[in-house]
SELOKE-854450 format. One record per residue (C-alpha): x, y, z; residue in one letter. Coordinates in pm, whole numbers, m for minus. Example, Ala and Ser with C-alpha at 12.3 -4.5 7.8 and 13.67 -1.06 7.14 Angstrom:
@X=1230; Y=m450; Z=780; rest=A
@X=1367; Y=m106; Z=714; rest=S
END
This chain:
@X=2239; Y=2031; Z=m3608; rest=M
@X=1971; Y=2122; Z=m3860; rest=K
@X=2085; Y=2203; Z=m4214; rest=T
@X=1958; Y=2546; Z=m4325; rest=P
@X=1720; Y=2532; Z=m4619; rest=Q
@X=1679; Y=2785; Z=m4904; rest=P
@X=1397; Y=3030; Z=m4844; rest=K
@X=1209; Y=2900; Z=m5148; rest=V
@X=1195; Y=2539; Z=m5023; rest=T
@X=1190; Y=2603; Z=m4652; rest=Q
@X=896; Y=2422; Z=m4496; rest=K
@X=629; Y=2610; Z=m4313; rest=R
@X=491; Y=2481; Z=m3984; rest=Q
@X=159; Y=2322; Z=m3896; rest=V
@X=44; Y=2383; Z=m3540; rest=T
@X=m121; Y=2103; Z=m3342; rest=A
@X=m299; Y=2195; Z=m3019; rest=I
@X=m345; Y=1902; Z=m2784; rest=I
@X=m625; Y=1913; Z=m2530; rest=I
@X=m533; Y=1686; Z=m2236; rest=L
@X=m803; Y=1538; Z=m2023; rest=L
@X=m625; Y=1328; Z=m1765; rest=L
@X=m289; Y=1184; Z=m1618; rest=L
@X=m23; Y=901; Z=m1679; rest=W
@X=166; Y=578; Z=m1602; rest=E
@X=405; Y=385; Z=m1826; rest=A
@X=649; Y=93; Z=m1851; rest=G
@X=942; Y=m18; Z=m2062; rest=G
@X=1287; Y=m168; Z=m2017; rest=E
@X=1342; Y=m203; Z=m1643; rest=I
@X=1635; Y=m51; Z=m1453; rest=I
@X=1635; Y=m126; Z=m1082; rest=K
@X=1793; Y=66; Z=m794; rest=Y
@X=1759; Y=67; Z=m417; rest=S
@X=1819; Y=331; Z=m152; rest=V
@X=1783; Y=347; Z=227; rest=L
@X=1493; Y=556; Z=356; rest=E
@X=1566; Y=882; Z=540; rest=E
@X=1873; Y=961; Z=327; rest=R
@X=1922; Y=1333; Z=264; rest=D
@X=1819; Y=1514; Z=m52; rest=S
@X=2103; Y=1505; Z=m304; rest=G
@X=2227; Y=1160; Z=m196; rest=S
@X=2391; Y=957; Z=m472; rest=F
@X=2187; Y=659; Z=m600; rest=V
@X=2378; Y=539; Z=m909; rest=A
@X=2563; Y=657; Z=m1217; rest=N
@X=2282; Y=622; Z=m1469; rest=L
@X=2494; Y=705; Z=m1773; rest=A
@X=2746; Y=432; Z=m1687; rest=K
@X=2475; Y=173; Z=m1615; rest=D
@X=2310; Y=242; Z=m1951; rest=L
@X=2639; Y=248; Z=m2142; rest=G
@X=2602; Y=613; Z=m2244; rest=F
@X=2894; Y=842; Z=m2314; rest=G
@X=2977; Y=1158; Z=m2120; rest=L
@X=2712; Y=1421; Z=m2181; rest=G
@X=2489; Y=1187; Z=m2386; rest=E
@X=2206; Y=1202; Z=m2129; rest=L
@X=2206; Y=1580; Z=m2153; rest=A
@X=2218; Y=1585; Z=m2534; rest=S
@X=1926; Y=1343; Z=m2553; rest=R
@X=1717; Y=1544; Z=m2308; rest=G
@X=1697; Y=1274; Z=m2039; rest=A
@X=1416; Y=1324; Z=m1788; rest=Q
@X=1293; Y=1119; Z=m1488; rest=I
@X=914; Y=1097; Z=m1452; rest=L
@X=704; Y=965; Z=m1163; rest=F
@X=328; Y=933; Z=m1157; rest=K
@X=169; Y=1238; Z=m993; rest=G
@X=336; Y=1554; Z=m867; rest=N
@X=606; Y=1393; Z=m649; rest=K
@X=950; Y=1360; Z=m811; rest=Q
@X=1184; Y=1152; Z=m597; rest=Y
@X=1484; Y=1135; Z=m835; rest=L
@X=1669; Y=1369; Z=m1066; rest=Q
@X=1958; Y=1341; Z=m1312; rest=I
@X=2278; Y=1542; Z=m1290; rest=E
@X=2317; Y=1606; Z=m1661; rest=Q
@X=2694; Y=1659; Z=m1665; rest=K
@X=2797; Y=1360; Z=m1449; rest=S
@X=2509; Y=1127; Z=m1540; rest=G
@X=2451; Y=1063; Z=m1167; rest=N
@X=2105; Y=970; Z=m1039; rest=L
@X=2042; Y=1145; Z=m705; rest=I
@X=1759; Y=1177; Z=m452; rest=L
@X=1555; Y=1491; Z=m505; rest=K
@X=1403; Y=1473; Z=m156; rest=E
@X=1422; Y=1261; Z=157; rest=K
@X=1184; Y=960; Z=146; rest=V
@X=1009; Y=783; Z=434; rest=D
@X=932; Y=417; Z=360; rest=R
@X=649; Y=401; Z=615; rest=E
@X=472; Y=706; Z=468; rest=D
@X=505; Y=570; Z=113; rest=L
@X=427; Y=200; Z=160; rest=C
@X=308; Y=134; Z=518; rest=G
@X=365; Y=m235; Z=592; rest=D
@X=385; Y=m333; Z=223; rest=T
@X=714; Y=m504; Z=141; rest=E
@X=904; Y=m459; Z=m81; rest=P
@X=845; Y=m83; Z=m110; rest=C
@X=895; Y=m3; Z=m479; rest=I
@X=845; Y=332; Z=m655; rest=L
@X=802; Y=300; Z=m1031; rest=H
@X=942; Y=568; Z=m1259; rest=F
@X=1001; Y=632; Z=m1627; rest=Q
@X=1313; Y=772; Z=m1792; rest=M
@X=1230; Y=957; Z=m2112; rest=L
@X=1497; Y=1025; Z=m2374; rest=L
@X=1354; Y=1290; Z=m2605; rest=K
@X=1603; Y=1292; Z=m2891; rest=N
@X=1544; Y=1038; Z=m3034; rest=P
@X=1240; Y=925; Z=m2834; rest=V
@X=1317; Y=624; Z=m2611; rest=Q
@X=1147; Y=499; Z=m2295; rest=F
@X=1312; Y=311; Z=m2010; rest=I
@X=1108; Y=185; Z=m1716; rest=Q
@X=1267; Y=200; Z=m1371; rest=G
@X=1209; Y=80; Z=m1018; rest=E
@X=1342; Y=240; Z=m699; rest=L
@X=1321; Y=14; Z=m395; rest=Q
@X=1311; Y=198; Z=m62; rest=I
@X=1496; Y=m9; Z=197; rest=E
@X=1382; Y=3; Z=558; rest=D
@X=1592; Y=140; Z=843; rest=V
@X=1510; Y=70; Z=1206; rest=N
@X=1362; Y=410; Z=1290; rest=D
@X=1059; Y=290; Z=1492; rest=H
@X=1042; Y=104; Z=1823; rest=A
@X=777; Y=m160; Z=1903; rest=P
@X=472; Y=m10; Z=2070; rest=E
@X=180; Y=m171; Z=2251; rest=F
@X=m161; Y=m14; Z=2193; rest=L
@X=m238; Y=m54; Z=2564; rest=E
@X=m16; Y=35; Z=2857; rest=N
@X=m164; Y=m252; Z=3056; rest=E
@X=m294; Y=m589; Z=2937; rest=I
@X=m560; Y=m746; Z=3160; rest=L
@X=m569; Y=m1126; Z=3175; rest=L
@X=m817; Y=m1322; Z=3389; rest=K
@X=m720; Y=m1683; Z=3462; rest=I
@X=m917; Y=m1935; Z=3662; rest=S
@X=m745; Y=m2091; Z=3961; rest=E
@X=m851; Y=m2430; Z=3823; rest=S
@X=m633; Y=m2387; Z=3510; rest=S
@X=m386; Y=m2670; Z=3457; rest=H
@X=m11; Y=m2628; Z=3404; rest=P
@X=63; Y=m2610; Z=3032; rest=G
@X=m241; Y=m2389; Z=2962; rest=S
@X=m152; Y=m2120; Z=2705; rest=A
@X=m279; Y=m1760; Z=2690; rest=Y
@X=m209; Y=m1544; Z=2382; rest=P
@X=m128; Y=m1182; Z=2468; rest=L
@X=m185; Y=m874; Z=2257; rest=K
@X=86; Y=m791; Z=2005; rest=I
@X=309; Y=m486; Z=1976; rest=A
@X=291; Y=m269; Z=1664; rest=Q
@X=610; Y=m173; Z=1476; rest=D
@X=596; Y=41; Z=1161; rest=L
@X=924; Y=m105; Z=1035; rest=D
@X=932; Y=m422; Z=823; rest=V
@X=1145; Y=m732; Z=778; rest=G
@X=1403; Y=m795; Z=1049; rest=S
@X=1347; Y=m441; Z=1182; rest=N
@X=996; Y=m526; Z=1303; rest=T
@X=908; Y=m722; Z=1621; rest=V
@X=1113; Y=m1044; Z=1645; rest=Q
@X=1082; Y=m1157; Z=2007; rest=N
@X=888; Y=m1116; Z=2332; rest=Y
@X=1001; Y=m1170; Z=2692; rest=T
@X=823; Y=m1162; Z=3030; rest=I
@X=963; Y=m1054; Z=3365; rest=S
@X=1085; Y=m1330; Z=3596; rest=S
@X=813; Y=m1503; Z=3803; rest=N
@X=722; Y=m1842; Z=3957; rest=F
@X=405; Y=m1913; Z=3759; rest=Y
@X=455; Y=m1842; Z=3388; rest=F
@X=701; Y=m1856; Z=3100; rest=H
@X=661; Y=m1697; Z=2757; rest=L
@X=679; Y=m1826; Z=2399; rest=F
@X=703; Y=m1610; Z=2085; rest=T
@X=468; Y=m1758; Z=1823; rest=R
@X=406; Y=m1685; Z=1454; rest=N
@X=71; Y=m1584; Z=1304; rest=H
@X=m16; Y=m1721; Z=959; rest=S
@X=51; Y=m1371; Z=818; rest=D
@X=406; Y=m1372; Z=959; rest=G
@X=344; Y=m1143; Z=1257; rest=R
@X=490; Y=m1259; Z=1587; rest=K
@X=279; Y=m1267; Z=1904; rest=Y
@X=347; Y=m1355; Z=2270; rest=P
@X=191; Y=m1658; Z=2438; rest=E
@X=196; Y=m1695; Z=2815; rest=L
@X=220; Y=m2056; Z=2942; rest=V
@X=123; Y=m2161; Z=3294; rest=L
@X=397; Y=m2354; Z=3480; rest=D
@X=221; Y=m2425; Z=3810; rest=Q
@X=m134; Y=m2400; Z=3947; rest=E
@X=m260; Y=m2067; Z=4074; rest=L
@X=m422; Y=m2022; Z=4414; rest=D
@X=m654; Y=m1724; Z=4440; rest=R
@X=m661; Y=m1736; Z=4821; rest=E
@X=m278; Y=m1729; Z=4829; rest=E
@X=m220; Y=m1468; Z=4553; rest=Q
@X=m527; Y=m1308; Z=4390; rest=P
@X=m330; Y=m1116; Z=4126; rest=E
@X=10; Y=m1098; Z=3954; rest=L
@X=180; Y=m802; Z=3786; rest=R
@X=434; Y=m874; Z=3512; rest=L
@X=618; Y=m674; Z=3244; rest=T
@X=593; Y=m780; Z=2879; rest=L
@X=875; Y=m663; Z=2651; rest=T
@X=872; Y=m661; Z=2268; rest=A
@X=1207; Y=m645; Z=2089; rest=M
@X=1274; Y=m580; Z=1720; rest=D
@X=1561; Y=m719; Z=1512; rest=G
@X=1743; Y=m393; Z=1447; rest=G
@X=2105; Y=m325; Z=1535; rest=S
@X=2093; Y=m208; Z=1803; rest=P
@X=1745; Y=m346; Z=1879; rest=P
@X=1461; Y=m122; Z=1996; rest=K
@X=1210; Y=m230; Z=2262; rest=T
@X=863; Y=m149; Z=2389; rest=G
@X=690; Y=m262; Z=2707; rest=T
@X=343; Y=m315; Z=2850; rest=S
@X=229; Y=m417; Z=3196; rest=K
@X=40; Y=m745; Z=3232; rest=V
@X=m213; Y=m767; Z=3514; rest=L
@X=m328; Y=m1123; Z=3586; rest=I
@X=m644; Y=m1158; Z=3795; rest=I
@X=m690; Y=m1505; Z=3947; rest=V
@X=m1057; Y=m1608; Z=3932; rest=L
@X=m1278; Y=m1852; Z=4112; rest=D
@X=m1390; Y=m2149; Z=3899; rest=I
@X=m1605; Y=m2072; Z=3595; rest=N
@X=m1708; Y=m2401; Z=3429; rest=D
@X=m1785; Y=m2297; Z=3069; rest=N
@X=m1605; Y=m2067; Z=2829; rest=A
@X=m1794; Y=m1879; Z=2555; rest=P
@X=m1819; Y=m2056; Z=2219; rest=E
@X=m1890; Y=m1888; Z=1885; rest=F
@X=m2150; Y=m2027; Z=1646; rest=A
@X=m1875; Y=m2025; Z=1379; rest=Q
@X=m1498; Y=m2026; Z=1415; rest=Q
@X=m1455; Y=m1848; Z=1080; rest=F
@X=m1676; Y=m1580; Z=923; rest=Y
@X=m1627; Y=m1447; Z=570; rest=K
@X=m1807; Y=m1146; Z=424; rest=V
@X=m1778; Y=m922; Z=116; rest=Q
@X=m1825; Y=m544; Z=149; rest=V
@X=m1842; Y=m298; Z=m148; rest=P
@X=m1584; Y=m22; Z=m107; rest=E
@X=m1852; Y=247; Z=m147; rest=N
@X=m2052; Y=126; Z=156; rest=S
@X=m2138; Y=425; Z=379; rest=P
@X=m1993; Y=477; Z=726; rest=T
@X=m2201; Y=295; Z=987; rest=G
@X=m2298; Y=10; Z=754; rest=S
@X=m2341; Y=m330; Z=918; rest=L
@X=m2065; Y=m563; Z=801; rest=V
@X=m2156; Y=m880; Z=994; rest=I
@X=m2287; Y=m995; Z=1331; rest=T
@X=m2087; Y=m1253; Z=1527; rest=V
@X=m2255; Y=m1457; Z=1797; rest=S
@X=m2133; Y=m1670; Z=2087; rest=A
@X=m2304; Y=m1846; Z=2378; rest=R
@X=m2204; Y=m1947; Z=2730; rest=D
@X=m2379; Y=m2229; Z=2918; rest=L
@X=m2307; Y=m2071; Z=3256; rest=D
@X=m2573; Y=m1866; Z=3435; rest=A
@X=m2557; Y=m1521; Z=3590; rest=G
@X=m2245; Y=m1308; Z=3549; rest=I
@X=m2048; Y=m1608; Z=3422; rest=H
@X=m2284; Y=m1630; Z=3125; rest=G
@X=m2292; Y=m1260; Z=3033; rest=E
@X=m2084; Y=m1196; Z=2721; rest=L
@X=m1892; Y=m897; Z=2594; rest=S
@X=m1749; Y=m877; Z=2239; rest=Y
@X=m1423; Y=m702; Z=2144; rest=S
@X=m1140; Y=m704; Z=1889; rest=F
@X=m840; Y=m919; Z=1980; rest=F
@X=m486; Y=m884; Z=1841; rest=Q
@X=m616; Y=m660; Z=1563; rest=S
@X=m397; Y=m432; Z=1351; rest=S
@X=m426; Y=m53; Z=1337; rest=N
@X=m592; Y=m86; Z=995; rest=H
@X=m875; Y=m296; Z=1147; rest=V
@X=m924; Y=m69; Z=1448; rest=I
@X=m938; Y=240; Z=1225; rest=Q
@X=m1188; Y=88; Z=979; rest=A
@X=m1429; Y=m113; Z=1200; rest=F
@X=m1608; Y=m98; Z=1535; rest=E
@X=m1788; Y=m373; Z=1727; rest=I
@X=m2091; Y=m349; Z=1953; rest=N
@X=m1979; Y=m507; Z=2279; rest=T
@X=m2331; Y=m634; Z=2357; rest=V
@X=m2477; Y=m746; Z=2019; rest=T
@X=m2161; Y=m850; Z=1829; rest=G
@X=m2251; Y=m618; Z=1538; rest=D
@X=m1943; Y=m513; Z=1337; rest=I
@X=m1989; Y=m183; Z=1153; rest=R
@X=m1780; Y=52; Z=937; rest=L
@X=m1606; Y=342; Z=1112; rest=K
@X=m1488; Y=488; Z=781; rest=K
@X=m1531; Y=427; Z=407; rest=K
@X=m1318; Y=147; Z=266; rest=L
@X=m1084; Y=187; Z=m31; rest=D
@X=m1019; Y=m120; Z=m250; rest=F
@X=m715; Y=47; Z=m406; rest=E
@X=m561; Y=95; Z=m59; rest=E
@X=m653; Y=m229; Z=127; rest=I
@X=m831; Y=m522; Z=m40; rest=R
@X=m898; Y=m746; Z=262; rest=S
@X=m904; Y=m741; Z=642; rest=Y
@X=m860; Y=m1024; Z=892; rest=H
@X=m968; Y=m973; Z=1250; rest=M
@X=m1001; Y=m1187; Z=1560; rest=E
@X=m1308; Y=m1136; Z=1777; rest=I
@X=m1309; Y=m1226; Z=2146; rest=E
@X=m1622; Y=m1305; Z=2348; rest=A
@X=m1554; Y=m1276; Z=2723; rest=S
@X=m1790; Y=m1382; Z=3000; rest=D
@X=m1821; Y=m1220; Z=3342; rest=G
@X=m1602; Y=m1486; Z=3498; rest=G
@X=m1298; Y=m1404; Z=3284; rest=G
@X=m1315; Y=m1689; Z=3032; rest=L
@X=m1322; Y=m1619; Z=2663; rest=S
@X=m1368; Y=m1771; Z=2318; rest=G
@X=m1242; Y=m1646; Z=1985; rest=K
@X=m1334; Y=m1648; Z=1616; rest=C
@X=m1188; Y=m1503; Z=1298; rest=T
@X=m1364; Y=m1266; Z=1058; rest=V
@X=m1234; Y=m1217; Z=703; rest=A
@X=m1364; Y=m908; Z=518; rest=V
@X=m1311; Y=m890; Z=140; rest=E
@X=m1340; Y=m538; Z=m3; rest=V
@X=m1522; Y=m539; Z=m338; rest=M
@X=m1401; Y=m297; Z=m606; rest=D
@X=m1638; Y=m41; Z=m757; rest=V
@X=m1556; Y=182; Z=m1051; rest=N
@X=m1463; Y=491; Z=m848; rest=D
@X=m1143; Y=593; Z=m1027; rest=N
@X=m1143; Y=761; Z=m1365; rest=A
@X=m857; Y=684; Z=m1604; rest=P
@X=m558; Y=917; Z=m1586; rest=E
@X=m344; Y=1048; Z=m1869; rest=L
@X=m5; Y=1219; Z=m1848; rest=T
@X=186; Y=1375; Z=m2132; rest=I
@X=558; Y=1302; Z=m2155; rest=S
@X=646; Y=1476; Z=m2482; rest=L
@X=457; Y=1741; Z=m2681; rest=L
@X=557; Y=1894; Z=m3016; rest=I
@X=324; Y=2176; Z=m3119; rest=N
@X=488; Y=2277; Z=m3448; rest=D
@X=509; Y=2011; Z=m3720; rest=I
@X=675; Y=2052; Z=m4063; rest=P
@X=434; Y=2000; Z=m4349; rest=E
@X=489; Y=1725; Z=m4605; rest=N
@X=660; Y=1501; Z=m4343; rest=T
@X=480; Y=1168; Z=m4283; rest=P
@X=484; Y=968; Z=m3956; rest=D
@X=588; Y=1262; Z=m3737; rest=T
@X=562; Y=1216; Z=m3357; rest=V
@X=332; Y=1484; Z=m3213; rest=V
@X=295; Y=1363; Z=m2852; rest=A
@X=394; Y=1083; Z=m2616; rest=V
@X=164; Y=998; Z=m2324; rest=F
@X=75; Y=719; Z=m2081; rest=G
@X=m259; Y=612; Z=m1933; rest=I
@X=m354; Y=437; Z=m1607; rest=S
@X=m653; Y=339; Z=m1395; rest=D
@X=m629; Y=235; Z=m1026; rest=S
@X=m936; Y=10; Z=m1041; rest=D
@X=m919; Y=m364; Z=m1107; rest=S
@X=m1080; Y=m602; Z=m1357; rest=G
@X=m1295; Y=m438; Z=m1622; rest=N
@X=m1302; Y=m123; Z=m1404; rest=N
@X=m931; Y=m84; Z=m1477; rest=G
@X=m930; Y=m182; Z=m1845; rest=K
@X=m904; Y=119; Z=m2077; rest=M
@X=m937; Y=223; Z=m2436; rest=M
@X=m787; Y=535; Z=m2593; rest=C
@X=m921; Y=737; Z=m2886; rest=S
@X=m917; Y=1069; Z=m3074; rest=I
@X=m1180; Y=1232; Z=m3296; rest=Q
@X=m1264; Y=1075; Z=m3630; rest=D
@X=m1156; Y=1219; Z=m3965; rest=H
@X=m826; Y=1364; Z=m3843; rest=L
@X=m491; Y=1292; Z=m4017; rest=P
@X=m345; Y=1156; Z=m3692; rest=F
@X=m306; Y=806; Z=m3544; rest=L
@X=m266; Y=669; Z=m3191; rest=L
@X=3; Y=401; Z=m3170; rest=K
@X=55; Y=171; Z=m2868; rest=L
@X=433; Y=161; Z=m2805; rest=T
@X=441; Y=m41; Z=m2483; rest=I
@X=168; Y=m137; Z=m2237; rest=E
@X=m58; Y=165; Z=m2172; rest=N
@X=194; Y=397; Z=m2338; rest=F
@X=106; Y=572; Z=m2665; rest=Y
@X=244; Y=802; Z=m2930; rest=T
@X=31; Y=1040; Z=m3138; rest=L
@X=169; Y=1059; Z=m3493; rest=V
@X=65; Y=1212; Z=m3822; rest=T
@X=m108; Y=964; Z=m4051; rest=E
@X=46; Y=1114; Z=m4362; rest=G
@X=208; Y=1430; Z=m4491; rest=A
@X=19; Y=1744; Z=m4382; rest=L
@X=m52; Y=2044; Z=m4604; rest=D
@X=m49; Y=2383; Z=m4435; rest=R
@X=m228; Y=2546; Z=m4726; rest=E
@X=m514; Y=2300; Z=m4682; rest=E
@X=m531; Y=2326; Z=m4298; rest=K
@X=m287; Y=2511; Z=m4076; rest=A
@X=m409; Y=2408; Z=m3728; rest=E
@X=m570; Y=2103; Z=m3561; rest=Y
@X=m743; Y=2066; Z=m3224; rest=N
@X=m702; Y=1710; Z=m3101; rest=I
@X=m884; Y=1563; Z=m2799; rest=T
@X=m737; Y=1246; Z=m2650; rest=I
@X=m1005; Y=1051; Z=m2459; rest=T
@X=m939; Y=757; Z=m2226; rest=V
@X=m1242; Y=550; Z=m2119; rest=T
@X=m1248; Y=255; Z=m1879; rest=D
@X=m1466; Y=m55; Z=m1925; rest=M
@X=m1638; Y=m35; Z=m1585; rest=G
@X=m2002; Y=26; Z=m1498; rest=T
@X=m2066; Y=313; Z=m1525; rest=P
@X=m1783; Y=396; Z=m1764; rest=R
@X=m1555; Y=677; Z=m1649; rest=L
@X=m1330; Y=885; Z=m1871; rest=K
END
């Protein structure tokens, strides 16, 4: 409670008008919670007051507030109970895609007195997606001269879930010629590999039809299927070979749609139809297929859409060159997305006090945070206000500031101040 002052000595107020230019992000002491995706709005997350050692009603008296970057607010505090609850249902796949762990950063602001606590909310995956093949039928051409033990990688199934809820195993329908192994890519994805058990005879059986099943690790597990059509070919002596097994290229994120990324090249020593090559993506993710296209004749790889360094920083793709006889060779292309300074700094206000008592030094006027999504110098920032003002910017924690009075203010000398807070990054060109 404020103590009433005699009218003679009662302090008059100085008004400070803050002009905000941008938005915010902040850090502090870290409190960590987790919640399953798809839980209903209003679901209990934790008792925040108990976890912080606060008494009953202390969060309310101190003006506790949960802040997320941007307009979305995923959590809210029940002031009386001190419970932290979900404000809206969250979908892990929409928020984080295949990024794991899926963590939403938030800030708890205590206004009286001012205190900042940084928080993390981890969104746990539930098995709400089944494996899905991009093609209903996988075509595989195998020469009748292939030896038992020959291995043939098949195209993978996509599953939007992560961890044990994503694809864990593949099986193939019962047959006399093949068995199936589930292999691991270097990035952790699992893919099916068909292994030949006995020689094929085109004159006896020119084609085989099998069913490939992908199974995830959920409880109960979900499955997806694709047909596998195997065409048995007459002998084709030479398979295509790429000039390089591994290509690496850097592409600026502001490259226009249609830009040439790289050209891959393979050759086949056979003549006629057995030497004619066709290029295509092999075992590529949805991100690759959405961002790139390949010319089946020339091997040119071009952009289908503009890249975004802040969203995806690199792509790995496998390219297959197939000849007219059904043999193929493969190479890998690694695309590194280069950052450009395309994001201006953002500033968000957390606390604003417009009326300030005169003759009171070191008074907090505003609390705000700054952020920039770019990397390197493009993401480094500096913060400033106009010169010759009786105010100071103080860095409280990383990229989190308070605006305070430099000394006691005098209303009779100046009753109102206009303050512009400017955040500038160190990129080229500089954005603010």
